[in-house]
C-alpha positions in Angstrom: -58.3 -46.9 -19.1 -59.7 -49.7 -18.0 -62.6 -48.9 -14.2 -61.4 -51.2 -11.4 -63.4 -51.3 -8.0 -61.7 -48.5 -7.1 -63.6 -46.6 -9.2 -67.1 -47.8 -8.9 -66.7 -47.8 -4.9 -65.8 -44.3 -4.7 -69.0 -43.2 -6.4 -71.1 -44.3 -2.9 -71.8 -42.8 -0.5 -71.4 -45.0 2.8 -74.5 -42.8 5.2 -75.9 -42.1 1.3 -75.9 -46.1 0.6 -76.5 -47.0 4.9 -79.8 -44.6 4.5 -81.1 -46.0 1.3 -81.4 -49.9 3.3 -83.0 -48.6 6.4 -85.4 -46.6 3.8 -86.5 -49.9 2.2 -90.4 -50.7 2.5 -92.6 -54.0 3.4 -94.0 -53.5 -0.4 -90.0 -54.0 -1.6 -89.0 -56.8 -0.2 -92.0 -57.6 -1.3 -91.2 -57.1 -4.8 -88.1 -58.8 -4.1 -89.1 -62.2 -3.2 -91.1 -62.4 -5.9 -88.9 -62.2 -8.4 -86.6 -64.8 -9.4 -82.7 -63.0 -10.9 -82.2 -59.9 -7.7 -79.8 -57.1 -7.7 -78.2 -54.6 -5.0 -81.3 -53.1 -4.9 -83.3 -55.6 -3.7 -80.4 -57.6 -1.9 -80.8 -53.8 0.5 -84.2 -54.7 0.3 -83.7 -58.3 2.2 -80.4 -56.7 4.6 -82.8 -54.2 5.6 -84.9 -54.1 9.0 -88.1 -53.7 6.7 -86.9 -58.1 6.3 -86.7 -59.0 9.2 -90.6 -60.1 9.3 -90.3 -62.0 5.9 -87.1 -63.9 7.6 -88.6 -67.5 7.4 -89.7 -66.5 4.0 -85.8 -65.4 3.2 -84.7 -69.1 4.9 -86.9 -71.1 3.4 -85.7 -69.3 -0.5 -82.5 -69.9 0.3 -82.3 -73.0 1.7 -84.2 -74.3 -1.7 -81.3 -72.1 -3.9 -79.0 -73.9 -2.3 -80.2 -77.6 -2.5 -81.6 -76.9 -6.1 -77.5 -75.1 -7.1 -74.8 -77.3 -5.4 -77.4 -80.6 -4.2 -76.8 -81.7 -0.1 -72.8 -81.9 0.0 -70.7 -79.5 2.3 -67.3 -79.2 1.8 -64.8 -79.3 4.5 -61.9 -77.2 4.7 -59.4 -77.0 8.1 -57.3 -73.4 8.0 -53.4 -74.6 9.0 -51.5 -71.5 10.2 -48.0 -71.0 9.3 -46.9 -68.2 11.4 -48.5 -65.7 13.6 -44.9 -63.0 13.0 -47.1 -59.4 11.8 -46.0 -55.8 10.4 -49.4 -54.6 11.1 -51.3 -52.7 13.5 -55.0 -54.3 13.7 -56.7 -53.2 17.0 -59.0 -56.8 16.8 -56.4 -59.0 16.5 -54.2 -61.3 18.7 -51.7 -61.2 16.2 -51.1 -57.5 16.0 -47.5 -56.2 16.3 -48.0 -54.6 19.6 -49.5 -57.3 21.2 -45.5 -58.8 23.3 -46.6 -62.3 22.5 -44.5 -65.1 21.6 -43.5 -65.5 18.0 -43.7 -69.0 16.0 -42.6 -69.7 12.3 -43.1 -72.8 10.8 -40.5 -74.8 10.1 -40.4 -77.3 7.1 -40.8 -80.5 9.2 -42.7 -78.8 11.6 -45.6 -78.0 7.9 -45.0 -81.2 7.7 -45.8 -82.5 10.9 -49.2 -80.6 10.9 -50.2 -81.6 7.4 -50.4 -85.5 8.0 -52.4 -84.1 11.4 -54.3 -82.5 9.1 -54.7 -85.5 6.1 -55.2 -87.9 8.4 -58.8 -86.6 9.5 -59.6 -86.8 5.8 -58.8 -82.8 4.6 -57.8 -82.5 1.0 -58.8 -79.4 1.1 -56.3 -77.0 2.6 -55.9 -73.3 4.1 -53.0 -71.4 5.0 -53.1 -68.5 6.7 -49.3 -66.3 8.2 -49.1 -62.7 9.2 -48.1 -60.4 7.8 -44.5 -59.5 7.9 -43.4 -59.4 4.2 -39.3 -59.9 5.6 -39.9 -63.1 7.4 -43.5 -65.4 5.2 -43.1 -63.7 2.2 -44.3 -65.0 -1.4 -40.6 -67.1 -1.0 -42.0 -67.9 2.8 -45.3 -69.3 0.8 -44.6 -70.5 -2.6 -41.8 -72.7 -1.0 -44.6 -73.8 1.7 -47.3 -74.4 -1.2 -45.0 -76.2 -3.3 -44.2 -78.5 -0.5 -47.8 -79.9 0.4 -49.0 -79.4 -3.4 -49.1 -83.1 -3.9 -51.4 -84.0 -0.7 -54.1 -81.5 -1.5 -56.4 -81.3 -3.9 -56.8 -77.5 -3.0 -54.9 -75.0 -2.4 -56.4 -71.6 -0.2 -53.7 -68.6 1.4 -55.0 -65.8 3.0 -51.9 -63.9 4.1 -51.0 -60.2 3.2 -52.7 -58.8 -0.4 -49.2 -58.4 -2.9 -48.6 -57.3 -6.2 -50.2 -59.5 -9.4 -47.1 -61.4 -10.7 -46.3 -62.4 -7.2 -50.2 -64.2 -7.6 -49.4 -65.1 -10.4 -45.7 -67.0 -8.8 -48.0 -68.8 -6.4 -50.5 -69.8 -8.5 -47.5 -71.6 -10.9 -46.8 -73.1 -7.5 -50.0 -74.9 -7.7 -52.3 -72.1 -5.6 -55.7 -72.7 -6.2 -58.1 -69.4 -4.5 -57.2 -67.0 -2.4 -59.2 -64.9 0.5 -58.5 -61.4 0.9 -61.2 -59.5 3.2 -62.0 -55.5 2.7 -62.5 -55.7 7.1 -64.3 -52.7 6.5 -65.4 -50.9 3.5 -65.5 -47.8 5.8 -62.6 -45.8 5.0 -62.5 -44.1 8.2 -63.4 -46.6 10.7 -60.4 -48.8 8.4 -57.8 -46.4 8.9 -58.6 -46.1 13.1 -58.4 -50.3 12.8 -55.3 -50.0 10.9 -52.8 -47.3 12.1 -49.2 -48.8 10.9 -47.4 -51.6 8.2 -49.5 -52.1 5.3 -52.4 -52.8 5.0 -53.2 -49.0 6.8 -53.2 -49.1 2.2 -56.6 -49.0 2.6 -56.3 -48.7 -1.6 -53.9 -51.7 -1.7 -56.5 -53.9 -0.2 -60.1 -52.6 -2.3 -57.4 -53.3 -5.1 -56.4 -56.9 -4.4 -59.5 -59.1 -5.8 -58.5 -56.6 -9.2 -55.1 -57.9 -8.8 -56.0 -61.8 -8.6 -58.6 -61.9 -10.9 -56.0 -60.3 -14.0 -53.3 -63.3 -12.5 -55.9 -65.8 -12.9 -56.3 -67.2 -9.7 -59.1 -69.5 -9.9 -61.1 -69.3 -7.0 -61.2 -65.1 -4.9 -62.7 -65.3 -1.4 -64.5 -62.5 0.1 -65.3 -61.1 3.3 -65.9 -57.7 5.3 -65.3 -58.4 9.2 -69.0 -58.0 11.0 -68.4 -55.7 14.3 -66.4 -52.9 13.2 -69.1 -51.0 11.6 -72.7 -51.2 10.3 -73.3 -54.7 9.2 -75.7 -54.1 6.1 -73.6 -51.2 4.7 -70.7 -53.4 5.1 -72.6 -56.3 3.7 -73.5 -54.5 0.1 -70.5 -53.0 -0.3 -69.6 -56.6 -0.2 -72.4 -57.2 -2.4 -71.0 -54.8 -4.6 -67.4 -56.0 -4.6 -68.6 -60.1 -6.0 -70.8 -58.3 -9.0 -68.2 -56.0 -10.5 -65.8 -59.1 -9.8 -68.0 -60.9 -11.2 -68.3 -59.3 -15.0 -65.0 -58.3 -15.1 -63.0 -61.6 -14.4 -66.0 -63.8 -15.0 -63.5 -67.2 -15.8 -63.1 -66.9 -11.4 -65.2 -68.9 -8.6 -66.2 -66.6 -6.1 -66.9 -67.4 -2.7 -68.2 -65.2 0.4 -67.4 -66.0 4.1 -69.4 -64.3 7.6 -66.1 -64.0 10.7 -68.3 -61.9 13.5 -65.9 -59.6 15.4 -64.3 -62.5 18.0 -62.4 -61.8 21.7 -58.9 -62.0 21.1 -55.7 -61.2 23.5 -57.2 -57.0 23.0 -60.0 -57.2 23.5 -62.0 -54.8 20.6 -66.0 -55.3 21.5 -67.8 -54.8 18.5 -69.0 -51.8 17.8 -71.6 -52.0 16.0 -73.1 -55.8 17.3 -74.5 -58.5 14.8 -76.7 -61.1 16.3 -78.1 -64.5 15.6 -80.3 -63.4 13.7 -78.9 -60.6 12.1 -76.2 -62.9 11.2 -79.5 -65.3 9.1 -80.2 -62.0 7.2 -77.2 -61.5 5.6 -76.9 -65.4 4.5 -79.6 -65.8 3.6 -79.7 -62.0 1.1 -76.1 -63.4 -0.6 -78.1 -66.5 -1.2 -81.3 -64.8 -3.1 -79.3 -61.8 -5.1 -76.8 -65.1 -5.6 -77.1 -68.8 -6.3 -73.9 -70.3 -7.4 -72.0 -67.9 -4.4 -70.2 -70.5 -2.7 -71.1 -69.2 1.2 -68.6 -70.1 4.2 -69.5 -70.2 7.9 -66.0 -71.0 10.2 -65.9 -72.3 13.4 -65.8 -68.0 14.9 -69.5 -69.5 15.1 -70.9 -71.3 18.0 -71.9 -75.1 17.5 -75.3 -74.8 17.6 -75.6 -71.6 15.8 -73.9 -73.3 12.4 -76.3 -76.4 13.4 -79.1 -74.2 13.0 -77.9 -72.4 9.7 -76.3 -74.9 7.6 -79.0 -76.2 5.7 -80.5 -72.0 4.8 -77.2 -71.3 2.1 -74.6 -72.6 3.5 -71.9 -74.5 1.1 -68.9 -75.0 2.6 -67.4 -75.3 6.8 -64.5 -75.8 8.3 -63.4 -77.7 11.6 -61.6 -78.5 14.4 -59.8 -75.6 13.6 -56.9 -73.9 15.4 -55.5 -70.2 14.7 -52.0 -70.6 16.3 -49.3 -71.6 14.2 -48.4 -75.7 15.4 -52.0 -75.9 17.4 -52.8 -79.0 15.8 -49.9 -81.4 16.7 -46.3 -78.7 16.8 -47.3 -76.3 19.8 -50.8 -76.0 21.1 -50.0 -73.4 23.3 -49.1 -70.8 21.1 -51.6 -68.3 20.6 -54.3 -67.4 18.6 -55.3 -65.6 16.2 -58.7 -64.7 17.8 -61.1 -67.5 20.2 -63.0 -70.4 18.1 -66.7 -70.8 19.9 -67.3 -74.7 17.6 -64.4 -76.4 19.3 -66.1 -79.8 17.7 -64.1 -83.2 16.3 -64.1 -82.8 12.4 -65.6 -86.5 12.5 -68.5 -84.8 15.2 -68.8 -82.2 13.0 -69.1 -84.7 10.1 -71.7 -87.2 11.9 -73.6 -83.8 12.6 -74.3 -82.7 8.8 -74.6 -86.8 7.7 -77.7 -86.2 10.8 -79.7 -83.8 8.7 -79.4 -85.0 5.3 -75.8 -83.7 4.3 -72.9 -85.1 3.0 -69.5 -83.2 4.2 -67.9 -83.9 1.0 -63.5 -83.7 1.4 -62.5 -83.9 -2.0 -64.9 -82.9 -5.2 -65.3 -86.4 -5.5 -65.0 -88.3 -1.9 -67.1 -88.3 0.6 -66.9 -88.5 4.4 -67.3 -92.9 5.3 
């Protein structure tokens, strides 16, 4: 029987892992910074409190590695929310089943209206997002949406409920390029606390999702944790552990890491563990120093000032002008958002900011912003 990530994950203890990160010393950090190839123990050192005095050096190395591998380009993408229907209870999400809100799922004509707005902005990479409601927005709906817009985009990514391998295979055949699936937190007990009801409450099924994606032959898998539910250092380590396992097992697949921090929504959950701006910079740089090939993405959850300052330090893709409600661009801007956006600048302003920093916003893999 082949080993899955769950087998590896179960061999680790959360508290022991966190303690080992905090036990790293300045000597460990210096050792990691002086290496050309870093392993997960080096990553622990770079995440540790001992690395805080070395943040400037980490940032310089991270910037240099990113430029070496990706040049001066930044990939632009935009999310399009298809539905806020959801059968899960998630304490941190505005779409949670317990929230008494108007529910909406876009029709074909509404999807096309949203797409027309997005295409006018220049985007060729789109992220389709839904709540987790199998009857309303199950595989048939998602597959139909992909087929409906497939000829308009170079890359279609989804962030929806975890699916079975054969379901992913059907979506790939329809034109799916990538899937984002965040574990939210790798802490089992905290995960259960925040997902008490619905299919999402199954920790192991969600944990095994990237394995099913790899076996299905997906082009790209996006990983991450929702920082704020548990200790960000431990969650970052387990995300990196997951990444390294997947890269070794499904070596033909590309990977990305995202860094969502808990944002306000109608439910109002406060972060259990705060992740400061400096903490997030440290995490971004640590991931880049661990892996110079992995794509690192930063969304509009983060503020305008923060994004302006960190976009040079390891990030390879950003969203802009995001709406987190179904129909939010044109059809129905007033529907409830999944979470509040922080950077609300128009696409053109974000592209201009990147250009002013000497970066090239890329809309297609071969075409830049004019």
